[in-house]
C-alpha positions as CSV (number, residue, x, y, z in Angstrom):
1,M,0.0,0.0,0.0
2,E,3.0,2.3,0.3
3,V,3.2,2.6,-3.5
4,L,-0.5,3.5,-3.7
5,T,0.1,6.1,-1.0
6,Q,2.9,7.7,-2.9
7,L,0.9,7.9,-6.0
8,L,-2.0,9.5,-4.2
9,N,0.3,12.1,-2.7
10,K,1.4,13.4,-6.1
11,L,-1.6,15.7,-6.5
12,P,-2.3,17.6,-9.7
13,V,-3.4,21.2,-9.6
14,S,-6.9,20.2,-10.7
15,F,-7.4,18.0,-7.7
16,R,-9.8,19.2,-5.1
17,F,-9.9,17.9,-1.5
18,H,-13.0,16.8,0.3
19,D,-14.1,19.9,2.1
20,R,-13.4,18.3,5.5
21,C,-10.0,17.0,4.5
22,E,-8.3,20.1,2.9
23,R,-7.1,21.7,6.1
24,V,-5.0,18.6,7.0
25,G,-4.3,17.5,3.4
26,L,-6.0,14.2,3.8
27,T,-6.5,12.1,0.6
28,H,-6.8,8.6,2.0
29,L,-6.8,6.3,5.0
30,V,-5.5,2.7,5.3
31,F,-6.8,0.2,7.8
32,A,-5.9,-3.5,7.7
33,D,-7.0,-4.6,4.2
34,D,-9.2,-1.6,3.6
35,F,-8.4,1.6,1.7
36,M,-10.5,4.8,1.8
37,I,-9.9,7.6,-0.6
38,F,-11.4,11.1,-0.1
39,C,-11.9,13.9,-2.7
40,A,-14.4,16.5,-3.9
41,T,-17.4,15.3,-5.8
42,E,-16.3,16.3,-9.2
43,K,-14.8,14.5,-12.3
44,N,-11.3,16.0,-12.3
45,S,-10.6,14.7,-8.9
46,L,-12.2,11.4,-9.6
47,K,-10.3,11.1,-12.8
48,F,-7.0,11.5,-10.9
49,V,-8.1,8.8,-8.4
50,R,-9.1,6.4,-11.3
51,Q,-5.7,7.0,-13.0
52,V,-3.9,6.3,-9.7
53,L,-5.7,3.0,-9.3
54,A,-4.8,2.1,-12.9
55,D,-1.2,3.0,-12.4
56,F,-1.1,1.0,-9.2
57,T,-2.5,-2.0,-11.1
58,G,0.2,-1.6,-13.7
59,L,3.0,-1.5,-11.1
60,S,1.7,-4.2,-8.7
61,R,-0.6,-6.3,-10.8
62,L,-3.2,-5.9,-8.0
63,L,-6.8,-4.9,-8.9
64,A,-9.4,-3.3,-6.8
65,N,-12.2,-5.7,-6.0
66,V,-15.1,-4.1,-7.8
67,G,-17.6,-6.3,-5.9
68,K,-16.3,-5.1,-2.6
69,S,-15.7,-1.4,-3.6
70,S,-18.2,1.4,-3.2
71,I,-18.4,5.1,-3.8
72,F,-20.1,7.5,-1.4
73,V,-21.1,10.9,-2.7
74,A,-22.9,13.9,-1.1
75,G,-24.2,17.2,-2.2
76,V,-25.2,16.2,-5.7
77,E,-28.4,15.0,-7.4
78,S,-29.0,11.2,-7.6
79,G,-28.5,11.2,-11.4
80,E,-25.1,12.9,-11.1
81,A,-24.2,10.5,-8.3
82,E,-25.0,7.5,-10.5
83,E,-23.0,9.0,-13.3
84,L,-19.9,9.5,-11.1
85,A,-20.3,5.9,-9.8
86,A,-20.4,4.6,-13.3
87,F,-17.3,6.7,-14.2
88,M,-15.4,5.0,-11.4
89,G,-16.8,1.6,-12.0
90,F,-17.9,1.1,-8.4
91,S,-21.3,0.6,-6.9
92,L,-23.1,3.6,-5.4
93,S,-23.7,3.5,-1.6
94,S,-24.9,5.9,1.0
95,L,-24.1,6.5,4.7
96,P,-24.4,5.3,7.3
97,V,-22.7,1.9,6.9
98,R,-21.0,-0.1,9.5
99,Y,-17.2,-0.6,9.5
100,L,-15.6,-2.8,12.2
101,R,-19.0,-2.8,14.1
102,L,-19.2,1.0,14.2
103,P,-21.2,3.2,11.9
104,L,-19.4,5.5,9.4
105,L,-21.2,8.8,9.7
106,A,-21.0,12.2,8.1
107,G,-20.9,13.8,11.5
108,R,-19.3,12.9,14.9
109,L,-19.9,9.6,16.6
110,K,-22.1,9.7,19.7
111,A,-22.0,7.4,22.7
112,V,-25.0,5.6,21.5
113,D,-23.2,4.7,18.2
114,C,-20.4,3.1,20.2
115,A,-22.7,1.2,22.5
116,P,-22.7,-2.1,20.5
117,L,-18.9,-2.2,20.5
118,I,-18.6,-1.4,24.2
119,H,-21.2,-4.0,25.0
120,R,-19.3,-6.7,23.1
121,I,-16.1,-5.8,24.9
122,T,-17.5,-5.8,28.4
123,A,-19.6,-8.9,27.7
124,R,-16.4,-10.9,26.8
125,I,-14.6,-9.6,29.9
126,R,-17.5,-10.4,32.2
127,K,-17.9,-13.9,30.7
128,L,-14.3,-14.8,31.5
129,M,-14.1,-12.9,34.8
130,A,-16.1,-15.8,36.4
131,Q,-13.2,-18.1,35.7
132,S,-10.3,-18.4,38.1
133,L,-7.6,-16.5,36.3
134,S,-4.2,-15.5,37.5
135,F,-3.0,-11.9,37.1
136,A,-1.1,-13.0,34.0
137,G,-4.2,-14.6,32.6
138,R,-6.3,-11.5,33.3
139,L,-3.8,-9.3,31.5
140,Q,-3.8,-11.7,28.6
141,L,-7.6,-11.5,28.6
142,V,-7.6,-7.7,28.3
143,R,-5.0,-7.9,25.5
144,S,-7.0,-10.5,23.6
145,V,-10.2,-8.6,23.8
146,L,-8.6,-5.4,22.5
147,Q,-6.7,-7.2,19.7
148,S,-9.8,-9.0,18.6
149,F,-11.5,-5.7,17.9
150,Q,-8.4,-4.5,16.0
151,V,-7.7,-1.6,18.3
152,E,-4.5,0.2,17.4
153,V,-1.9,0.5,20.1
154,Y,-1.5,4.1,21.0
155,V,2.1,5.4,21.6
156,L,1.8,6.9,25.1
157,R,5.0,8.9,24.7
158,G,6.0,8.6,28.4
159,R,2.6,8.9,29.8
160,S,0.7,6.4,31.9
161,L,-2.2,4.5,30.2
162,W,-4.3,5.4,33.3
163,V,-3.8,9.1,33.2
164,V,-3.7,10.0,29.5
165,Q,-6.9,11.9,28.4
166,S,-9.5,9.8,26.7
167,E,-9.8,12.4,23.8
168,V,-6.3,11.8,22.6
169,G,-5.4,10.2,19.2
170,R,-7.4,9.9,16.0
171,S,-8.9,6.5,16.6
172,W,-12.5,6.3,17.9
173,Y,-11.8,2.7,19.1
174,L,-8.9,3.9,21.2
175,R,-11.1,6.6,22.8
176,V,-13.8,4.1,23.6
177,I,-11.3,1.8,25.3
178,L,-9.7,4.7,27.3
179,R,-13.2,5.8,28.5
180,C,-14.0,2.4,29.9
181,R,-10.5,1.6,31.2
182,D,-11.5,2.0,34.8
183,S,-13.8,-1.0,34.4
184,F,-11.0,-3.4,33.6
185,K,-8.1,-1.8,35.6
186,H,-8.6,-4.2,38.5
187,L,-7.8,-7.1,36.0
188,V,-4.4,-5.7,35.2
189,H,-1.2,-6.4,37.1
190,L,2.1,-5.2,35.8
191,M,5.4,-7.1,36.0
192,I,8.1,-4.9,37.6
193,D,11.2,-6.2,35.8
194,D,13.7,-3.3,36.1
195,G,11.0,-0.8,36.8
196,R,11.8,1.4,33.8
197,S,8.4,0.7,32.1
198,C,6.2,1.0,35.2
199,F,4.9,4.2,36.8
200,V,5.3,3.8,40.6
201,W,2.2,5.8,41.5
202,W,-0.2,5.3,38.6
203,D,0.3,1.7,37.5
204,P,-1.2,-1.3,39.3
205,W,2.0,-3.2,40.1
206,L,1.0,-4.0,43.7
207,L,-1.5,-6.8,44.4
208,K,-3.7,-4.1,46.0
209,G,-3.7,-2.1,42.8
210,A,-2.3,1.4,42.0
211,I,-0.9,3.3,44.9
212,L,-2.7,6.5,44.0
213,D,-6.1,4.6,44.0
214,S,-5.5,3.2,47.5
215,F,-3.5,5.9,49.3
216,G,-4.1,9.2,47.4
217,F,-1.8,11.9,46.2
218,T,-0.2,12.7,49.5
219,M,2.0,9.7,49.2
220,V,3.8,11.3,46.2
221,Y,4.8,14.3,48.2
222,D,5.6,12.4,51.4
223,A,8.1,10.3,49.3
224,G,9.7,13.4,47.8
225,S,8.7,12.1,44.4
226,N,6.6,13.2,41.4
227,L,3.6,11.8,39.5
228,K,5.8,10.9,36.5
229,A,8.3,8.8,38.5
230,W,9.2,5.4,37.3
231,L,9.4,2.5,39.7
232,S,13.1,2.1,38.8
233,K,13.8,5.2,40.9
234,F,13.0,3.1,44.0
235,L,15.2,0.1,43.0
236,D,18.9,0.0,43.6
237,G,19.7,-1.9,40.4
238,E,20.9,-5.0,42.4
239,G,17.6,-6.6,43.3
240,G,17.0,-4.4,46.3
241,W,14.7,-1.5,47.2
242,R,15.2,2.1,48.1
243,W,11.7,2.6,49.4
244,P,11.2,5.7,51.6
245,S,9.9,5.2,55.1
246,A,9.5,8.7,56.5
247,F,5.7,8.3,57.0
248,W,3.5,5.6,58.3
249,E,1.6,5.2,55.1
250,L,4.8,4.7,53.2
251,L,5.7,1.9,55.7
252,E,2.3,0.4,55.0
253,I,3.0,0.4,51.3
254,W,6.4,-1.2,52.0
255,G,4.5,-4.0,53.8
256,L,2.6,-4.7,50.6
257,I,5.8,-5.0,48.6
């Protein structure tokens, strides 16, 4: 698909963006085996898209599956829409349609639109929660559920999964998962290893869960630490701990370690 992307990025002067894509220069999106191309509803732009698909076929010997390809148009009369569909050789469709169990809409998704996906995720988790799973098994359960719905892994860029805002990123699936993360947090237990990939205050590395959830923010200041501190700061690198003990609550946490 990289070749097709490069071809689509060589835009002629006559090409017109879709009115909601021009500001960011968006011409297409790729997801798994699916390819979505966006342009204005006029022949010059569609002619460019058709030529790109023909050039791609000549280079790769791959053809668009006409039986599984559709064109969606808006703002034109039905007769013109059918003419544009015939020009491209694709069937004419209309929104909304479902893609990966969520509706593709002309506007923003609402909570009710995501309800079927959320229901399926939570139903799978509840079904297996009744089983006696180890912490490693519960972690694998969460991973399997997310992967089964083809949720992209978001690069946290040094931020904890439990604190990053649910509005970040471009994926609606990711936002849905982030918004319901508190419902499966108790199923997650992190492995410490060298502590460099575990936030000491935010992440659930103790059997009791995340320290902030159980003891509050005062622990951070009592320990002379900060919210972004890694667990490695409290390890000596030789298998020992450097856990502070200036306050009773810190000693209580030490007892849990």
